[in-house]
N, C-alpha and C positions, 0 to 999 in steps of 0.2 A: 983362407977368409977373412977380408982385412975387417979392420974394427968398424968401418961405416957398414959394411954388407951385414957384419953380425948385428950392429944395432937394427938395421933393417929389417934384418931375420925376426929380431925379437919384437920390433913394431908390429910385425905382419901377423906374429904368433898370438900376442896380446888381442889384437884387434880381433880376429879369427875366432879367436876364443869368448873375447867378451860379446862379439855380434851373435856367436851361436848361443850363448846363455840368455843374452837379452831377447834377442827375436823369440828365441823358442817359446817367450813367456808371453810375447804380446799377443792380442786380441787377433792380429793379422792371421795368424796360423790356427786359430781356433778350429777352421775345417778340417785340419789334418786330425786332430785329437776327436771331430765329430766322425770322422771316416774309418780311424782306427777302434774306436769305440764300438760303432755300429758294427763292424766285423766282429768284434767279439762278441758281442751280443747274440748275433746269427751264426757265429761257429764255434761257442763254447758251451758248456754245460753247466747249470747251477749245481752248487755244491749240494743244497738241501730247500727243501720247503717245508711250511707248516701244515698246510691241508686245515687249516683252522678257519678260514674266511669263505663265506658263501656269497654270491650275487644275488641279489632279486631283482631281476632284470625287467625294466619298461620296454616290453618289445614288441613287434608289430600286432601279436594275439592280445595285447594287454590293451593296446590303441582302440584296438577292435571291441574289445568287450566292457571298455571303459569310455564311453562316447564324448563325456564332458571334456573341457579344457583342463589339463594338468593342475592349474592353479583353483579347480575347485574339487579335487580328488580329496578333499579331507576326510569323506568317509572311509574311502579305499586306503588311505593311509593309515587310518585308525584300525582297520582290519588287518593290515599286515602288522602293525605294532602288536595287537593282541594274537594273532598267530606266533610271534616271536614269543609272547609270553606262556603261550598254550606251550611250545615246542621246547621251552627251557632254553632258549639261545643264550649266549653270553652277552651280547651286545648288537645294538643296530645303531649303523650310522646311515644317514640319510642326506642323499646326494641331492635332495630338491629344497626348496626354500617355500614354505607357507606363508608366505608375505602378507595374505589379503584374509579379512574377516569375510565371512559368507552369511553372517548373522542376517541382511538384507536378503537373503535369499531364502535361508532356512537355518534358525537359530541352531537346530539340532546337528548341524553339519560341524562346527565349531565345538560343539558340546563334545560330540563324539570323538574328535580326537583330542580334546584335552582330558576326556577321561582314561582315553587309552594312553597317554603319557605319564597320568598320575598312578595307572595300572601299573605300567613299566617299573616305575620308580619304586613301586611297594614290592614289586616282586624282585626287586633285584638284577632287573634288565635293563644296562644302561642304553638310552636313546640320546645319542647326539645327532641335533638338527646342524644343516648346512647353512652357510650364509656366504655373502660375496662382501669381500674385505676392501674392492676396490672404491675409487673416489665417488662413483656412481654407485655404490654398492646397495646391497637388498639384504635385509635382515629377516626372520621369522617374527609374527605378531609378538609383542611380550607375554602375553598370556602364554604360548606356546613355548618362550624361552623359559619363563618360570616354571612350567609343569616338567621341561624335558632336564637329561640329566647334565647336558652343557652344550656348546656351539664349537664348531669347527669349521674352518673357512675353507670354501671350493677352488680358490683362486689357483692357478696352475703358471708357471712361467717357462715360457720355451725359449731355448738357446737361439742364437742370431741368425742361424738358418730357418728357424720357426718350428723345430722339433722340440718337443718334451722330452727332456732325458735326466733330469734331477727333480726332486721332490724336498720342497722346505716343509719341514716337521711344525717349525714355528716361525713367528715374523714380529717383529717389534712394531710398535704404534710411535707416534710423534713423542710421547712422554717416555720411552724406553721401559714399557711393558711389553712384554711377550705373551702372545696368544698362539693357541695352537691351530695345526689344521685338522681336518676330519679324521685324517689317519692318527696323527699326534694325540688328539682328543681321546678316540678309542683306546690308545695305548695306554694312556693314562688312567683311564675309568678300569682297564682291565689290570693295573697295576704293573705292566712291562715298562721296564727301564729303558731309557735312550739320552742321548745327547740332545738338548733342546736347540742346541745350537747347531746341530749337524744338517747339511743339506746332501743327504745321501743322493747317488744315483740309483734311478730305477732300474732294477734287475728285469730285463726284457727276456732274459733266457728263461724265467719261469712259465709254466705253461699256464693257461686261464685258468682261475678259480672256477668250480661249479656256479651254473647259472639257474636258477630257477624261475620260471615266469612270475610275474607278478599277479596276474590273473589266477593262475592256478593256486598259489598260495591264498591268497584271497578267499577263493571258493572253497578250499580245503578248510580254513578258519570257517567262514561260514557255515561249513557242513559240521563243525566240530571234530575233525577228522585228527583227533588228539595223537594216534598212534602215528601217522603219515608225518606229522608237524614235527614229533620228537625222534622220528627215525632220519630227518634231513635238518634237523635245525639244533638240536641238542648239543649244547658246548661249542658251538661256532659264534664266531662273528660275523652279522650279516650287512652287507652293504646296498641299499636300495638306491637303483639309478638307470638310467637310460641307456638302452641296448639295441637300440634300432637308428640306422642314418638317417631315417624319416626327421626325427626330432632334432636333430643337429647339436649332439654334445659328443662331438668326437674332435680329436687331435691329432695333429701330423706328429708322427712317431717311426722310427727306424724298422724296417721289415724285421721280423723275430719271431721265435716261437709263440710270445706273447700276442703278436698281433696276427698269428696265422700267415706270416710272410707277407701283410698288407702294410701299406705305408700310413696308416691311420689307425687309433685306438680310443675305446670308448673314455671319457673322462672318469667313470667309476670304476674302471678297470686300472688306472694308474694309481687310485687310493688301495684298492684291494692288493694289488703286486707289490706295494711299498709295508701293507699291513703283514703282508705273508713273509715277506724277507726279514722283517724286525721279528716276528714272532719265533722264526726259525734262528734269529739272533745273528743272520747273514746280510745286513745291510752293506751296499758297496759304498765304501765311504773314499774322499779325495784323501791323497797322500800327506803326509805332514810337512809342513813347510821345510824342514832341515833337507828333505831329500830331492829339493829343487837345486840345492848349492852342489850336488852331486855331477851334474851337467857341466859344470865350467870345467872340471878336470878331463871329462870325456872330451870337450871343445879343444883344450889343449892339446890333447894328446892327437886328435885327428890333424889340427893344425899343423903340428910338428912331422907328421908323417908325409904331408903335400911338399914341405918345406925339403925334407930330406930325400925322398924319394922322387922317382921319375913318376908323371901326373898318372901315366895308364897303371903303375904297378900301386901306387897309391891308392886310385879309386879302385882298384879290386879288392884291398886289405878294407879300406873305407865300408865298401858295401859289405862285406863279409863282416865287419864290425857292427854295421847298423842290423843286420839280420840276427847276428849271436846276440850281441847285447840289447838293442833297443828293444826289438820284439821279443826277446827272450825274457828281459826283465818286466817288461809289461804284462807278460802271459803270468810269468811265476808270481808277480804281486797280486794279480787279479785272482789266484787261488788264496791267497790272504784275504780276500774282500778290500783291496787297495785297488782301486782304478787310477792309474796314474796316466797323465796327459803324455802322449807320445811325442807332440810336438817339439818340445825342447830337446829331448835325446836326438831326435832325427837332424835337427836343424844343426844342433853341436855337431852332428858327426857329418854332415853332408857339406855344411856352409864353406869351410874351406874349400873345397874343391871349386866350388863357384868363384872364391875370390881369385883363383889362377885364372879364369877365363874373363874378367870382368871387361875388359878392354874390348875383348872379341863381343860380348854381348850389349855393350854400351850404345850401340847404334839400335838394336835392336828394342832396346828398354825405350828409348826415345821414341821411337816410331809407335811403339805401344802407348806410352803416355798419350801421345796425341791424339792417338785414336781415342783413347779412355775419355779423354777430355771432350772429345765432339760427341760420343755415345750418351754423356751425361746429359745432352740436350733431348735425347729421347727417352721414352717410356713405355715402349713396348716393343718386346721381343720380335713379333712379325716385323716391324720396321726395320730394327736391326739385321735381323737374317738378308732383307732386302737389300739393304747397304752393302751388307758382306758378299752376297752374290753378283750384286751388280755396280761395282765402286763408279764406274764410268759415269753412272747417272747421280752421282751423289753432289747437288747443289742446294744453294738457298733459292727454292722455286718450285714449280709442279709441272705435272705431266696431264695430258687430258685423256682419260680413259671412260669406258663404258663398263659401269658398275651398276649393283644394286644397293638402294639405299633403303634400311630400315628406322623409323622412330615408334618409340612406344611410350605410351603415359598412362598414369594409374588415372582412372577418372574420379573426378571428384575428391582428389586426394585431400587438399588444403582443406576442405571441410571436416573431413575424415578424422585427419590428423588434430584438429582442436577437440576432438573428445579423447585423445588420450595422452599419456604421460608422456614426455619427450624420451624417457628410456626405451619405453614400448615401440615409438614410432621408429627410432634409431635400429633396435633389435628387428623389429618386422622389415624394415628395409633393409637391413644387412641380409637377412635370409631370402628376400625376395629377389636381390640384384645378385646374389649369389646361385640361385637358379636361373635368373634369366641369362647371366653370364655364360652358364654352361651350354644353354642351348644355343648361344652363339657361336661359342668355340667348336662347339661338338659338330657343327656343320662347315666348318671352314670361315667361318664369319670374322671382322674385326671389331672389337669395341671399341669405339673412337673414344665416346666419353659419358658419362651421367649427368642428365638435365635435368637436377633436382631429383624428381621422382619419375624422370623419364630417361630413355635410353637412345642413343645414336650409334648405329651397327653399318658396317660397309661389308658386300658380300663383293667379291672380285678384285679388291685392291686392298693391301699391298700384295697380296698372294692372289694369283689368277684361278678362276674357277669356270667350270663349264656354265655354257648358255649366261655370261655374264654374271654367273652369281643368282640369279632369279630363282632357279629351284632351290638352292641350298637356303635363299631368305625365306622362301615358304616353308621349308620343311623346318626352319629354326621357329618360326611364329607357332606354327601347329604345334611344335614341342612347349613352346613356350607356355601354351593356352593349356597343354595338359599339365605341364608343372605347376601352373597357376592353381588349377583345381584340386591338386594334391596338397599345395600349400594351404588353400582356403580350408580345405576338410583337416588339417592340423590346426587350425586358428592360428593365424599368421599374426593378427592383430587384436588384442584383447577387446571384448566387446562390439566387433564387429564380425559380422558372421561370414564375408565375403567382399571381396573387391574385385573389380573387373578393369581391365585394360584395353586398350585401343591401340593397333598395330597398323601403321600405312607403309606400304612397300612401294618403291618406283624405280624402273632400270632407267639409266639415262645416261649421258655424256656430263662429265665432271671433271673439275680440277683438283688432283690427289697430288698431296707434295709436303715438302716443308714451308710451314708459313710462321715467320718471325723475324730474329737477327741472330747472329754469328752466336751470341752469348746465349739465347734461349729459343729454340725453336720448338715448332709443334706439328705432331705430323696431323693433318686435319684434310676435310675434302669441302670443297665450296662449288657453288654454281646453281642454275637453275632447278636442276634434277633433285637437289637435295632440298630447295625451298618446297616444291612441289610434293617430295615425300612427308614432308612436315604438314604441308597442308590435308594431304591426303589423310593423315592419321588423326587430323583434328574433325574429320568429316564421320569417323566411326562411330561417335556418339550419336551424333544428328540421324546418320542412317541405321543403327540399330544393326551393328555388322562390327565384332571384334577385330578381325583382318580385313583389309580392304587393300587391292592393289590396282595399278595402273592397266590401262591396256597395254602399254608396251611390256609390262613386265608379264601378262598375260601370255602374249605373244611370245615370250622367251622361255615359257616354261617347258614347253615339249610336251611329252604325252605322258599320261598317268594321273593327271591333277583334275578335280572337279572345280569348275568355278559358275558363278551365277551371276549376271550383271543386275546390277543394283540403281544404274540410273547415270544419267550426264549431269554433272554439276560445276558451278561455276566457283572458282576456288580463287583468293585474293593474288593480284598480280597477274591474273593470265585472262585475256580477253575471250578465248574460244573455250566451250566447257570439256571437263574431262569425263572420259566415259571412266567408271569404276568398276570393280568386280569383286565380290567377296568369295572367300576360299572356303570351301566344303571339307570338312574333316571326315574322310571315308563315307563321301556322300551325303552326309548331314550337316545342317546348319551346326556351329559351334554353340552349346549352350552359353 
């Protein structure tokens, strides 16, 4: 080998090793770490658990037993605290925020909760109240804070893919002071030592702690059943929190034993799993910083293999090396309660092979970049799939299709929102839009956009649907009304018993496609059919009907739907009257 070739080989060697080390640490490869971590959580077993944590669950039975909104549960919270004292519990963490005073309703409600907190202090049962540490955060009333043993923030921070995998035991404020989370505060109260700067991973391999329904605990306390209370609570750390999907305190999480194979988990369960691991001295920790430097010699070795051996032989050795070293090291360190990111090791091993084929892949990479830049103009997965399936139709413009358009709107929402705090408005709207969006998607519709408190949805474009989407739109509208009734029962907006929505549906020809310019496009629908659907929705209040459809939609519905003619009305922009029908849910008018 000539001197020039030796210099070139050394340069390639150093570049491959450096890139393998650097890229493995970059956020770009975080999803590799997530994939391996989720696999480990689902297919390995936890070393130990403490069995010292019990969850007091606000489940469906509790919601039915306590009909008041949760913000008015001071009496029930007091009963739970007194039950913890009678049961000789170790501590109680409350994943709720008693942030409002009920003196205006009944002064005894506030006094009952205050007395229960003072009783717990005198009985050496630590009660930690939760609070929201965000910019728009919320905290318990000052008098409850003074009576409690301490405070712990409830906030959780998801990874880049939206899943919660780690837990911050403490966090710093703007002045450098450190405050504990709910689990961190409970550990402090119980004298459990931990690194306050640590951000351990949540051990999803642990099976969920036992859950006792809040309503059962409350009833046992009211009945003075001390034997039952001590049997189930003595010496335990209790966590009170939501354990029903209806109250929307769940987070995206990897399927694992802790989630029973689901891809979500209750917030209180995340606090509980962290406590379980901490009590067992088995918190999963990130690796020490020096361990990351060991990746560089690994990258150097694999780069040298590709320079010295034929590609196929080097590839075989590197794959074997990856299986034995990368995954083996990750598994071995896991049993030492160190969860090492897999991406640095894998990139350091595999990247040199990619460098040898750099020229061959250059054209494909450029094509991918062009497609990626183009797709940045889109916001909908449905539209992206349509472009991929039919690239010949890709253009700045649209096509005429027959589809069903749906408009929804919350009646008198501007007036209602003036009576609420902005954070309550946003929280309620988020819950409302989540339920309505699911109703659209589950029936094959495409939610085009939110219009203030309204929704524009399309059925039959970009994905084709039977009957031009008419049946799917009506099914979605009925589902929206059912979900709305459930939301109203759960107390969607504080101080407002119920909200009503109007839904207008029309089937007709419209222009669907890309509107905008080359730098920014929007997939949208325009035309007379869209305007008519909007006008029909505006008539729902006047005609006292939550769901109104046009005659064209009624004709496309097919069998199995009951409708009732409500009248011919004139709408803005049309000379001829429009025949409107209301949809009956199982033969009865929608309440």
